[in-house]
C-alpha positions as CSV (number, residue, x, y, z in Angstrom):
1,M,-8.4,-13.1,-14.3
2,K,-5.9,-12.7,-11.4
3,G,-7.3,-11.6,-8.0
4,I,-5.9,-9.0,-5.6
5,G,-6.3,-8.5,-1.9
6,V,-6.2,-4.9,-0.7
7,L,-5.4,-4.0,2.8
8,I,-6.3,-0.6,4.1
9,S,-6.6,1.5,7.4
10,G,-8.3,4.8,6.3
11,G,-10.1,6.6,3.6
12,G,-9.0,4.3,0.8
13,T,-8.1,6.9,-1.9
14,N,-5.3,4.6,-3.2
15,L,-7.9,1.8,-3.2
16,Q,-10.1,4.1,-5.2
17,A,-7.2,4.7,-7.6
18,I,-6.7,1.0,-8.1
19,M,-10.5,0.4,-8.7
20,D,-10.6,3.2,-11.2
21,A,-7.6,1.8,-13.0
22,I,-9.2,-1.6,-13.3
23,D,-12.4,0.0,-14.6
24,Q,-10.3,1.8,-17.2
25,G,-8.7,-1.4,-18.4
26,R,-5.3,-0.4,-17.1
27,I,-4.9,-3.2,-14.6
28,P,-5.8,-6.6,-16.0
29,A,-7.0,-8.1,-12.7
30,R,-9.7,-7.8,-10.1
31,I,-10.0,-7.0,-6.4
32,N,-11.2,-10.2,-4.7
33,V,-11.3,-8.8,-1.2
34,V,-10.6,-5.6,0.9
35,I,-9.5,-5.9,4.5
36,S,-9.2,-3.1,7.0
37,D,-7.7,-3.2,10.4
38,R,-10.0,-0.3,11.6
39,P,-13.8,-0.6,11.6
40,D,-14.3,3.0,10.7
41,A,-12.2,3.0,7.5
42,Y,-14.1,4.8,4.7
43,G,-12.2,2.4,2.2
44,L,-14.6,-0.4,3.3
45,V,-17.5,1.7,2.1
46,R,-15.8,2.3,-1.1
47,A,-15.3,-1.4,-1.6
48,E,-18.8,-2.2,-0.7
49,K,-20.2,0.3,-3.2
50,R,-18.4,-1.6,-5.9
51,G,-19.7,-5.0,-4.7
52,I,-16.3,-6.0,-3.5
53,P,-16.2,-8.2,-0.3
54,A,-15.0,-6.0,2.5
55,F,-14.0,-7.0,6.1
56,C,-12.6,-5.4,9.1
57,I,-10.2,-7.5,11.0
58,N,-9.5,-5.6,14.3
59,R,-6.2,-6.0,15.9
60,K,-7.9,-5.4,19.3
61,Q,-9.9,-8.6,18.9
62,Y,-7.0,-10.9,18.7
63,A,-4.6,-12.1,21.6
64,D,-1.5,-11.3,19.7
65,S,0.0,-10.2,16.4
66,Y,0.4,-13.6,15.2
67,A,-3.3,-14.5,15.6
68,F,-4.3,-11.1,14.0
69,N,-2.1,-11.8,10.9
70,R,-3.3,-15.4,10.7
71,A,-6.7,-14.1,10.4
72,I,-5.8,-11.8,7.6
73,L,-3.9,-14.5,5.8
74,E,-6.9,-17.0,6.1
75,K,-9.2,-14.2,4.6
76,L,-6.8,-13.5,1.7
77,K,-6.7,-17.3,1.0
78,E,-10.4,-17.7,1.2
79,Y,-10.9,-15.1,-1.4
80,K,-8.0,-16.5,-3.5
81,A,-6.0,-13.4,-3.5
82,E,-2.8,-14.0,-5.6
83,Y,-1.3,-10.5,-4.8
84,V,-1.6,-8.2,-1.9
85,V,-1.5,-4.4,-2.0
86,L,-1.0,-2.4,1.1
87,A,-2.9,0.9,0.2
88,G,-2.5,3.0,3.3
89,Y,-2.4,0.0,5.6
90,L,-0.8,0.9,9.1
91,S,-0.3,-2.5,10.7
92,I,3.0,-4.6,10.4
93,L,2.6,-7.8,8.6
94,S,3.9,-11.0,10.2
95,P,6.8,-13.0,8.8
96,E,4.4,-15.8,8.0
97,L,2.2,-13.7,5.9
98,V,5.1,-12.0,4.1
99,E,6.7,-15.4,3.4
100,C,3.3,-16.8,1.9
101,Y,3.3,-13.9,-0.4
102,R,7.0,-13.3,-1.1
103,N,7.5,-10.8,-3.8
104,R,3.8,-10.5,-4.3
105,I,3.1,-7.8,-1.7
106,I,3.6,-4.1,-2.4
107,N,3.2,-1.0,-0.4
108,I,2.8,2.6,-1.0
109,H,4.8,5.0,1.3
110,P,4.5,8.8,1.3
111,S,8.2,9.6,1.1
112,L,11.4,8.9,-0.9
113,I,12.5,5.8,0.9
114,P,15.1,5.5,2.7
115,A,14.2,8.9,4.0
116,F,11.4,9.4,6.4
117,C,10.3,5.8,6.7
118,G,10.3,2.9,9.1
119,M,8.6,2.6,12.5
120,G,6.6,5.5,13.4
121,F,6.6,7.2,10.0
122,Y,3.0,7.1,8.6
123,G,0.3,9.5,7.5
124,H,0.8,13.2,8.4
125,K,3.7,12.3,10.6
126,V,5.8,11.6,7.6
127,H,5.0,15.0,6.0
128,Q,5.5,16.9,9.2
129,A,8.9,15.2,9.7
130,V,9.8,16.4,6.2
131,L,8.8,19.9,7.0
132,D,10.6,19.9,10.3
133,Y,13.8,18.7,8.6
134,G,13.7,21.4,6.0
135,A,13.8,19.0,3.1
136,R,13.4,20.4,-0.3
137,L,12.1,17.3,-1.9
138,T,9.8,14.4,-0.8
139,G,7.5,12.1,-2.9
140,A,6.1,8.6,-2.8
141,T,7.7,5.2,-3.1
142,V,6.1,1.8,-4.2
143,H,8.1,-1.0,-2.8
144,F,8.0,-4.7,-2.2
145,V,7.2,-5.7,1.4
146,D,9.6,-7.9,3.4
147,E,9.8,-8.5,7.1
148,G,11.1,-5.0,8.0
149,A,9.3,-1.7,8.0
150,D,9.6,0.0,4.6
151,T,12.7,-2.1,3.9
152,G,11.7,-4.0,0.8
153,P,13.2,-3.5,-2.7
154,I,11.9,-0.3,-4.5
155,I,9.7,-0.5,-7.6
156,F,8.8,3.1,-8.3
157,Q,9.7,6.5,-6.8
158,K,8.4,10.0,-7.8
159,S,9.5,13.3,-6.3
160,V,7.4,16.2,-5.0
161,E,8.9,19.6,-4.5
162,V,8.4,21.1,-0.9
163,M,7.1,24.6,-1.0
164,P,8.0,27.3,1.5
165,D,4.5,27.7,2.8
166,D,3.7,24.1,2.8
167,T,1.9,22.5,5.8
168,A,1.6,18.8,6.4
169,E,-1.8,18.8,5.0
170,T,-1.0,20.7,1.6
171,L,2.1,18.6,1.2
172,S,0.3,15.4,1.9
173,Q,-2.4,16.3,-0.9
174,R,0.3,16.8,-3.5
175,V,2.1,13.6,-2.6
176,L,-1.2,11.7,-2.6
177,K,-1.6,12.7,-6.2
178,V,1.7,11.0,-7.0
179,E,0.7,8.0,-5.0
180,H,-2.4,7.6,-7.1
181,E,-0.3,7.7,-10.3
182,I,2.5,5.3,-9.4
183,L,0.6,2.7,-7.2
184,P,-1.8,1.7,-10.1
185,R,1.0,1.5,-12.5
186,A,3.0,-0.9,-10.2
187,V,-0.1,-3.1,-9.6
188,A,-0.6,-3.4,-13.3
189,L,3.0,-4.5,-13.8
190,L,3.0,-6.8,-10.7
191,V,-0.2,-8.8,-12.0
192,Q,1.4,-9.2,-15.4
193,D,4.5,-10.7,-14.0
194,K,6.6,-7.8,-15.4
195,I,8.4,-7.0,-12.2
196,K,11.4,-9.3,-11.2
197,V,13.6,-9.0,-8.1
198,S,17.3,-9.7,-8.0
199,G,18.6,-9.0,-4.4
200,R,17.6,-5.4,-3.7
201,K,17.3,-4.5,-7.5
202,V,13.9,-4.5,-9.2
203,I,13.9,-5.2,-13.0
204,I,10.8,-3.9,-14.8
205,E,9.7,-5.2,-18.2
206,E,7.4,-2.6,-19.8
């Protein structure tokens, strides 16, 4: 069975969605390792409860970004991760790590890329920016990871209507439900080699 490495930074609800989809037989793979860049990430607890090896690799403990990402890459290889899923992971991957897993790393972002994405757009900051702009639609995007910030080819997108009385919190909850829907679907296709990339176009075989 193919192995996945999941990178997280927080509560791990997208990790939970993936684990649930595996349990339900919707993803024909297993999670070999979970890595967080923050020691207090609850996603580590979620992984440990399932008996999945879980580690914190803290950026502050490394001299530079290269050494930090090298430690992550070594852990992914140690646990034979064939694919990498960024499930609410806030650090930027190094070109070396991206190249090692070219077209085998996917990320979930809480907006409709290319809107409200890139450096500085993460978590509630994304939803507040949507509200401040007065956008009527937002949503979630699953995309391949390349050397840029939220610039890789898009796999799935699903929209969410912005309500007049929304706050960043209420909007984030509705977007999160969409994330939990499209990320496991993308992971399932990825591990079955049903996603092909041609330039910026993604071809899906379902």
